[in-house]
C-alpha positions as CSV (number, residue, x, y, z in Angstrom):
1,M,-0.8,5.1,25.9
2,S,-4.2,3.9,26.3
3,F,-5.4,0.9,24.5
4,S,-7.1,2.6,22.0
5,D,-4.3,4.5,20.9
6,T,-2.7,1.6,20.3
7,R,-5.5,0.1,17.6
8,Q,-5.6,3.2,16.1
9,L,-1.3,2.8,15.5
10,V,-2.0,-1.4,14.4
11,Q,-4.9,0.5,12.1
12,V,-2.7,3.4,10.6
13,F,0.6,0.8,10.2
14,D,-2.4,-2.1,8.7
15,D,-3.3,0.9,5.6
16,D,-0.3,1.5,5.0
17,E,0.7,-2.2,4.7
18,A,-2.2,-2.9,2.3
19,V,-1.6,0.4,-0.1
20,W,2.4,-0.4,-0.4
21,R,1.4,-4.2,-1.0
22,A,-0.9,-3.3,-4.0
23,F,1.8,-0.6,-4.8
24,S,4.5,-2.8,-5.5
25,A,2.6,-5.5,-7.5
26,R,1.1,-3.2,-9.8
27,K,5.6,-2.0,-9.4
28,R,6.5,-5.5,-10.3
29,L,4.4,-6.0,-12.7
30,R,5.2,-2.7,-14.7
31,D,8.6,-3.6,-14.3
32,I,7.8,-7.1,-15.5
33,L,6.4,-5.5,-18.6
34,G,9.1,-4.2,-19.8
35,P,10.6,-0.5,-20.8
36,E,7.4,0.8,-23.5
37,H,5.9,2.4,-21.4
38,P,5.4,5.8,-22.6
39,L,5.3,7.1,-18.7
40,T,8.6,9.1,-17.4
41,G,8.9,6.3,-14.3
42,E,8.0,8.9,-12.1
43,I,4.8,10.0,-13.5
44,A,4.5,5.8,-14.2
45,D,5.0,5.3,-10.2
46,A,3.2,8.0,-8.8
47,L,-0.2,7.0,-11.3
48,D,0.3,3.7,-9.2
49,W,0.2,5.0,-6.0
50,I,-3.0,7.0,-6.5
51,W,-4.7,3.7,-7.9
52,A,-3.8,1.8,-4.3
53,E,-4.7,3.9,-2.0
54,R,-7.6,4.3,-3.9
55,H,-8.5,-0.3,-4.3
56,A,-5.9,-1.5,-1.4
57,G,-8.7,-3.6,0.1
58,P,-8.5,-4.4,4.6
59,L,-4.8,-6.4,5.1
60,R,-4.0,-7.4,9.0
61,A,-0.7,-7.2,9.3
62,I,-0.4,-6.8,12.9
63,G,-3.6,-8.7,14.4
64,I,-5.9,-7.2,16.4
65,P,-4.0,-6.0,19.6
66,M,-4.8,-7.7,23.0
67,P,-5.9,-5.3,25.9
């Protein structure tokens, strides 16, 4: 595996982790607010996931690999 492949894998992981953290925060907030939500859990999760993919900022969960 070359250095550029490693960098690409790290970037994919960091991007996925940023989306997961944004989604988790929204889901926790929804859980705190209670079950009065008019949508089913699956639909609310799907909408939160879409929101997270669009709004997740850059994140360095792993960092920069050394050559």
